[in-house]
C-alpha positions in Angstrom: 0.0 0.0 0.0 1.3 3.5 -0.8 2.2 5.6 2.2 0.2 8.7 2.9 3.2 11.0 2.2 4.0 9.1 -1.0 0.3 9.4 -2.1 0.3 13.1 -1.4 3.5 13.5 -3.5 2.2 11.6 -6.4 -1.2 13.5 -6.4 0.7 16.8 -6.3 3.3 16.0 -8.8 1.3 14.1 -11.3 -0.5 17.2 -12.6 -2.8 14.8 -14.3 -0.2 14.3 -17.0 -0.8 12.1 -20.1 1.8 9.9 -21.5 5.0 11.5 -22.9 4.0 10.6 -26.4 0.4 11.8 -26.6 -2.1 10.9 -29.3 -2.9 13.9 -31.5 -6.5 15.2 -31.2 -6.0 18.2 -33.5 -6.7 20.7 -30.7 -6.3 24.4 -30.7 -2.6 25.4 -30.7 -1.8 29.1 -30.1 1.1 30.3 -32.2 2.9 31.5 -29.1 3.5 27.9 -28.1 5.9 27.4 -30.9 7.9 30.5 -29.8 8.0 29.2 -26.3 9.2 25.8 -27.3 11.9 27.3 -29.5 13.1 29.3 -26.5 13.4 26.1 -24.4 15.4 24.3 -27.1 12.9 22.2 -29.0 14.6 22.6 -32.3 17.9 21.1 -30.9 16.3 18.5 -28.8 17.4 15.8 -31.3 21.0 16.4 -30.3 20.3 15.2 -26.7 21.3 11.7 -26.0 20.7 11.7 -22.3 19.5 13.9 -19.4 20.2 13.5 -15.8 19.0 15.6 -12.8 17.8 15.4 -9.3 14.3 16.5 -8.5 13.9 17.9 -5.0 10.5 18.7 -3.5 8.9 19.7 -0.3 5.5 20.8 1.0 5.8 22.1 4.5 4.5 19.5 7.0 3.6 16.9 4.3 6.7 15.6 2.6 10.3 16.1 1.6 12.0 14.0 -1.0 14.8 13.8 -3.6 14.8 11.6 -6.7 17.7 11.1 -9.1 16.9 10.4 -12.8 18.7 9.7 -16.0 16.7 9.5 -19.2 17.7 8.7 -22.8 14.9 10.2 -25.0 15.7 8.3 -28.1 15.9 4.7 -26.5 13.3 5.4 -23.7 15.8 4.1 -21.1 15.2 5.4 -17.6 17.4 5.0 -14.4 16.1 6.0 -11.1 17.8 6.3 -7.7 15.8 7.2 -4.6 13.3 5.5 -2.3 10.5 3.0 -2.8 7.0 3.3 -1.6 8.1 2.0 1.8 10.9 4.6 2.1 13.8 2.1 1.4 16.6 3.0 -0.9 16.1 1.6 -4.4 17.7 1.8 -7.9 15.7 0.9 -10.9 16.6 0.8 -14.6 14.1 0.1 -17.4 12.8 1.0 -20.8 9.5 2.8 -20.9 8.3 0.5 -23.7 8.9 -2.5 -21.4 7.1 -1.8 -18.1 6.0 -5.2 -16.8 5.8 -4.9 -13.0 4.4 -2.7 -10.2 7.7 -1.3 -9.3 8.5 -0.1 -12.8 5.0 1.3 -13.1 5.2 3.3 -9.9 8.8 4.5 -10.9 7.6 5.5 -14.3 4.7 7.5 -12.8 7.3 9.4 -10.7 9.5 9.8 -13.8 6.6 11.4 -15.8 5.8 13.7 -12.9 9.3 14.9 -12.4 10.1 15.2 -16.1 7.1 17.5 -16.6 8.5 19.8 -13.9 11.9 19.8 -15.7 10.6 20.2 -19.2 7.0 21.3 -19.1 7.2 24.0 -21.8 8.5 21.3 -24.2 5.9 18.8 -23.1 3.2 21.4 -23.8 4.5 21.6 -27.3 4.8 17.8 -27.7 1.4 17.0 -26.2 -0.6 17.8 -29.4 -3.7 16.5 -27.5 -3.8 19.6 -25.4 -5.8 22.7 -26.2 -3.4 25.8 -25.9 -4.9 29.2 -25.9 -3.3 32.7 -25.7 -5.3 34.7 -23.2 -3.3 38.0 -23.6 -1.6 40.1 -21.0 -2.6 39.4 -17.4 -1.2 40.4 -13.9 1.1 37.9 -12.4 -0.5 35.8 -9.7 2.1 36.9 -7.3 4.3 40.0 -7.1 4.3 42.9 -9.5 4.1 43.0 -13.3 2.2 41.3 -16.1 2.9 38.5 -18.5 1.1 36.7 -21.3 -1.2 34.0 -20.0 -1.0 30.8 -22.1 -3.5 28.2 -20.9 -2.7 24.5 -21.5 -5.7 22.2 -21.0 -6.2 18.5 -21.3 -9.8 17.5 -22.1 -11.6 15.0 -19.9 -11.7 12.5 -22.8 -7.9 12.3 -22.8 -7.4 10.3 -19.6 -4.3 10.8 -17.6 -4.2 10.7 -13.8 -6.9 13.4 -13.5 -8.5 14.4 -16.8 -9.4 18.0 -17.3 -6.3 19.5 -15.7 -5.2 23.0 -16.7 -1.8 24.6 -16.5 -1.8 28.4 -16.8 1.7 29.6 -18.0 2.6 33.3 -17.4 5.1 34.0 -20.2 7.4 37.1 -20.3 8.5 39.0 -23.4 11.5 36.8 -23.7 9.1 33.8 -24.0 10.3 32.4 -20.8 7.7 31.1 -18.3 7.7 33.2 -15.2 4.9 31.6 -13.2 2.7 28.6 -13.3 -0.8 28.0 -11.9 -2.1 24.5 -12.0 -5.8 23.5 -11.6 -6.8 19.9 -11.0 -9.6 18.8 -13.2 -11.0 16.3 -10.7 -11.5 16.4 -6.9 -8.1 15.2 -5.9 -5.9 17.4 -3.7 -4.1 19.7 -4.0 -6.6 21.3 -6.3 -4.5 24.4 -6.9 -0.8 24.7 -7.2 1.0 28.0 -7.8 4.8 28.2 -8.4 7.5 30.6 -9.7 9.7 29.6 -12.6 13.1 31.0 -11.9 16.8 29.9 -11.6 17.1 29.5 -15.3 20.2 27.6 -16.7 21.3 26.3 -20.0 22.1 22.5 -20.2 23.5 22.2 -23.7 20.8 23.5 -26.1 18.0 23.2 -23.4 16.8 26.1 -21.2 15.6 24.8 -17.9 14.0 26.5 -14.8 15.6 24.9 -11.8 13.8 26.8 -9.0 10.1 26.8 -8.1 8.5 28.3 -5.0 4.9 28.8 -4.2 2.1 27.0 -2.5 -0.1 23.9 -2.9 -3.6 24.6 -1.5 -2.1 27.3 0.6 0.8 25.2 2.1 4.3 26.4 1.2 5.8 24.5 -1.8 9.5 24.3 -2.9 10.6 22.3 -5.9 14.1 22.6 -7.4 16.3 20.8 -9.8 19.9 20.1 -9.0 22.8 18.4 -10.8 21.3 18.9 -14.1 23.4 17.9 -17.2 23.0 16.6 -20.7 25.0 14.3 -23.0 24.9 15.3 -26.6 25.2 13.3 -29.8 28.7 12.4 -30.6 30.2 12.8 -27.1 30.5 10.8 -24.0 31.0 13.9 -21.8 28.2 15.3 -19.6 27.5 19.0 -20.0 26.5 20.6 -16.7 23.7 23.2 -16.6 25.0 26.7 -16.0 
């Protein structure tokens, strides 16, 4: 049985995501999404042979965790180092096309969650099933200033952990996400997550936000990426994010 803290973490981090390779439903796609994806390196993603990073997350009073990932996008190979559902240290390596037991299923759910935190602007572009609309300039949910609100919504017919989820991205003039507001489509908690997108670094051709602070249903939230690096085609060396 999944522990309460583990269940809370999965509900928070899942964001109701669909699979990394989504079926196309020919939904509305605002032109700004292409510009955002280019800013985050989508045109050069084919150069990336592997990505490794540590996802760190905490909701005050609920959980604190760190998970180490290595992912080969072209082969679908994933390596995980962290803790299992009972809190014991574990290492798992598998291919996403060959998930055949509960341990790998749970691990892959965590991988999908954490990878969306790492690369959500690219996933919004890749997930052609999502409806993406440009809502124009809006005030930032926290602090001063305004940004373009780009809403990414998955219809209830698409499945995922919680169908109907919506991500509101607040995008600056440089086409970088400055703030994210997540709304659960179902009745699972937390129903509302707000977080900054700061601490930007370049890992090879990829632009990555490494720092997220905000709240989940009012409770303080802190998620950050550490030890981010990529391995590019034609090289065995890891390039650290700077």
